[in-house]
N, C-alpha and C positions, 0 to 999 in steps of 0.2 A: 856188310850189307844187310839191312833188315829184310824181313820176309816181305813186307809191303813194297819195298824198293825192287826186290827181285820179281815180284808179280807185275809191277809196272813195266819193267824192262821186257819181261816176257810178252806182255800184251802189246807193247809197242812193236815188238818183232812180229807178232801174229797179225797185227793190223796191216803190216806192209806185205807180208808174204802171201796173203790170200785176198782176192778181190771179194769185197762184201756182196751178198750177205754170207757166203761160205757156210751153208747149213751143216755139212759134215764136220767141219772144223769146230763149229759151235758145240755140237754134241760131244766131240772128242775132248774139248777143253772142259766141258761140264763133267765128264767122267774122270779125268785125270788131274784137273787143275791146270792153271796157265803155265807154271814153271816146268812141270814134267811134260806137258803137251808140247811146249816150245822146243824143249830138248829133243823130244822124239821126232818132231817135224824136221829139225835140222839134220837128223840122221836118216830121215825117210823111214823111220821105224813106226809106221802108222798104217791104218787101214787104207785100202785102195782109193776110196772116195776122198779121203783127206789128202793122200798123195797127189791125186789129180788136181785138187784145189790149190795146192802149194808148190807143185813141181816147178813151175816156171820161175818162181821167185824165192825158192827155199834158201838160196845162198845170199839173198839180199838182207844181211844182218846189219841194219843201220839203226837199231833200236836206241842205243845210247846217244848217237848223233842226233836222231830225231828229237829226243827229249831235251838235249842241250839247246838245239836251235829253237825249239818251241819255247823254252824258258826265257831265252833271250828276246823273244817276240811277245812276252807276257802271255803265253799260251800254256795251258796245263793239260795233262792227260788224265782224265777222270776214268777210273776203272771200277768194276763191280765190287771190289774190296773196299772202296772208299765210302765214307758216310754220305757223301754228296751224290752217290749213284742213284738215279731214279728207278729203283728196282721195281716198284709196284706197277707203274704204267708199262714198263718194258716187259713185264711178265706176260702181257697180252701177245707179244711176238712169240715167246716160247710156247704158249698154249696153242697158238695157231700153227706153229711148226709141228707140234705134237699131233695135231689133227690132220697133218699132211698138206697144209696150205703151202703152196710153192713160194719161195723167196721171203719167208717170214722170220728167218733166224735173227735173234737179238745181236746187237753189236758186241764186239770184244771189248771195246773201250770207246771213249769219245774225246776228241780234242776240243778244248773249250777256251775261248778268249773272252774275257769280260768278268765283272765282279759278281754277277748273278749266280747263285748256287743252283745246280740243276734240280736237286730234290725239292727246293722251294719254288723254283720257276715253273715246274710242271703242275703245281697244285692248282686245280680248277682251270688250267690253261685252255684256251680256245685257239684253234688254227683257222686262219683266214687265207684261202688260196683262190687262184683264178688265172685268167688269161694274161699272157704277156702283152699281146696286142689288145689291151683293154680299151674300152670306150671311156669317154668322160663320165658317163653315168656310172660305170663300174668303179672307176678310180675314186669318184666322189663318195660312193657308198662304202667302199672298202676303208677309206680313210675315216669316215664317220664311225663305222663299227669299231675300228682299231682304237679310235680316240675314246669312245664311250665305254668300251670294255676296260681299257686301261685305267680310265678315271674311276672305275668301280673296283679297282684292285685285281682285275682278271688279266693274267699274263697273255700276251698275243704272240703266237708262233706263226712263222711263215718261211718261205724259201728264198727271200731276198731277190727274187727275179724282177724284171721290169713289169710294169702294169700293176695288177692287183696286189701282188706280194709287197712291192715297194710302198704302195699307198697305205696298206695296212700297218707296216712298220712305222711309217712316218706319222700316221694318226696316233699310234700308241706313244711314240716319242713326244708328240705335241702335248699329250696329257701327262708327261713325265712318269709314265708307267713302265712296266717291264715288258720288253719284247725280245724274242729270241729268233735268230736266223739259222736255219739248217741248210748247209751247203752240200752240193754234189761234187765237191772238189776239195783240195787242200785249203785250209784257212788262209794260207799265204799266196794263193793263186791269183788274187786280185780280180775275181770274177763274180758278177759281171762288171766290166770295166767302169761303166758309168755309175756304179753303185759302191765304189770303193769308199767314198766319203760317208755314204749311208752306213756301210758296215763298220767303219771306224766309230761312228756316232753310237750305233747299237752296242758296240763293245765297251763303251764308256760307262753305261749304266745297266745293260742287259747281258746278253751273251751271243756269241757267234760260235756255232757248233758244227763239227764234221767228224765222221768216222774215218775219213781218208787222211793218210799221213801227209806231212809237209811235202810240197812239190807235186802233188797229184793234180793232173790237169783235168779240166771239166770235160765230160762226155755225156752223151744223151742217156746211156744206160745207167750212169751213176746218179743222175737226177731222178730216174724212176726208182732206183734202189733207195735213195734218200727219202723219197716220199713216204716210205713205211715208217720212218722215224717221226716225221711230222704227224702222221696219223696216230702212232703209238703213244707219243709223249703228251698228248692232249686229251681233254675230256670229250671234245667234239670238234668236227671240222665243218666250216662254213664255206661253201663254194659261191663266190659272188658273180663271177662270169666264167664261162667255159664253153668251148666248142664241143661238138658231139664227140670228137676224139681229141683228148688233151691230157696233159699231165695233171691238171686239177681234177679231172674225172678219175684219173688213176689213183690219186690220193684219196678221193671219196670212196672209191671201190675198196681200197685197202682198209680205210677206217671201218667200213661196213664189215669186212672180213674179220676184223679184230674185235668186233662187237662194240665199237664206239658209235657215238651219235653222229649222224650225217645230216647236214642242213644245206639248203640252197636258197639263194635269193632270186626271185623272179625278175625278169627284165622285159623290155619291149618285145612283143611277139614277132616283130620284124627284124630283130637283131640276131645275127648269127652267133654273136658272142654270148648270148643267153640261151642258145639252143641246148647246150649241154645241161644247164640248170633245169630247164623245163623238162628235159628227158628224165633227169634224176627224180624230179617231183612226180611226173606222170607215171613212171614205172615203179613208184613206191620205194625208191632207194634213198630218198632224202625227204626231210620235213621242210615244208615251206616256211621261211622266216623273212620278216621285213624290218625287224628292229632288234636292238640289243635286249630289250625286255623279252622278246620271243625266243632269242637265243638262250638266255639264262633260264627261262621257263623250260625249254626243251632239254638243255644239257646241264643245267646247274644241279648241284647236290641238293636233293630233296626239293628241287624246283626253287626258283627265285622269281616268282610271278610279280608282275607290275601291279601296283595298287590301282583299283578303279573306284573313284569316289562315288560313282553312281550305284555301286553295289554294296550291300551291308557286309561288313567284315565278319568272317567266321574264323574260328581257331585254326581250322585245317586249310584255309585259303592259301597258305604259303607252301603247302605240300605239292610236289610234282605229281604227274599222273600216276607213275608206278607206286610212289610212296602212298598216295591216297588210296589206291586199290588195295595195297597191303593193309593199311589202316582200317579200311572198310571191312576187310575179312576177319578182323579181330573182334573178340567179344569181351564185354566187361565182366560177364558172369563166370565164364570158364576159360581156362587156358587151352591153347591149341598148339600142336606140334608144327614145326616149320613146313613139313610136307603137306599137311592139310591146308595151311595158309596159302601155300603155293597153288594147290589145286583150286581153292575157292577164289583166289585173286586172278589166276591165269598168268601169274608172274613166275618165271623159272626159279626153282628152289635156291640156286646159287645167288640170284639177285635178291631174293627174299632174305637170305642170310646176311647180305650186305646192308639191306635197308633197315632191318629190325633194330640193330644196335644204334643206328642214327635216330630212329623214331624214339628209342628209349632215352637217348641223351636229351631230346627235345620234349620229354614228358608226354609222348603220345602212346607209348607202349611200356610194358614192364614184363620182366622175365620171371618165371616161376619154375619149380621142379618139374612140372609137367608140360611146360611150353610157354607160350606168350599170350598175354591178354591186353586188351585196350585199357589204357590208364584213364581213370576218371578225371575229367577236367576240373582244375582247381577253381574254387569260387572265391 
């Protein structure tokens, strides 16, 4: 047995014996590796918190059976040791866990059905979420957003629920784009029942994903845990319709806690299904968006602003708000260190360090021995 096969079996076992997110187990595996951690869990030779998370199912060693059944159903187990693993976006969960944010542990592995590779599918992906009991207004706009995002090559993620989720998936499928459904149950659970055909269609071109092993039944707490994956795997989350207390607002709150972009679409002031969106906007927890162009401008890399023919085009018009502030803080005459650029732009230094290489690639900035300077526009 190869090392990778042993790691896959170990993670399959760990997924079943601990109910996600299992933060203590995540730390334990990070310290000892999956194979050693799995063996110690079997023997109950682990810290008390890990024993608490695994005690009820420690003897449920069905790892190889789960992998065989999954393979027969054209489902694969993607683990952190695979090239396909979406390590960068899931790092936000580990960082949040390190800050002490409750319930933010990264998954041990992910069950995936469909041809889309996770590392590619998460690139610039946008989540569209909202109410199950959606109105016609909400479903129409969710489908429109899904369609136009997918038609521009932006993957659309959602939770495959009735209402807004289903409309967003269908819109993306209509554009023949990539859409990914994150489930709060086993992939083979056939839930929600009326979306089994939709899930089969998604799995033909995109991906259906779950951290829950085969046979896991749906439960309310599992959908709330699932929401952290929708938020983590995407660049930003758009709430189309949501009540004041809803799973969609939970996803938005999680996205905000992970440092991701949160957006909300306004609706009729008389609609209870838009009350959650209006509250997010009013309380400063989400940016108001009404179109795909505004979504891309808000969440896109370096901004992807819509062209306005009434305005003269400038070289920097395509920069997003943060990238533009960093660019404005640069000088053509002298280089500046990253810390000074952060202070002058008001952008956190970690974000400045991420934006400067992208500005350099687009010929807006150049690096020197003493820092960064603005690149002179080519004539």
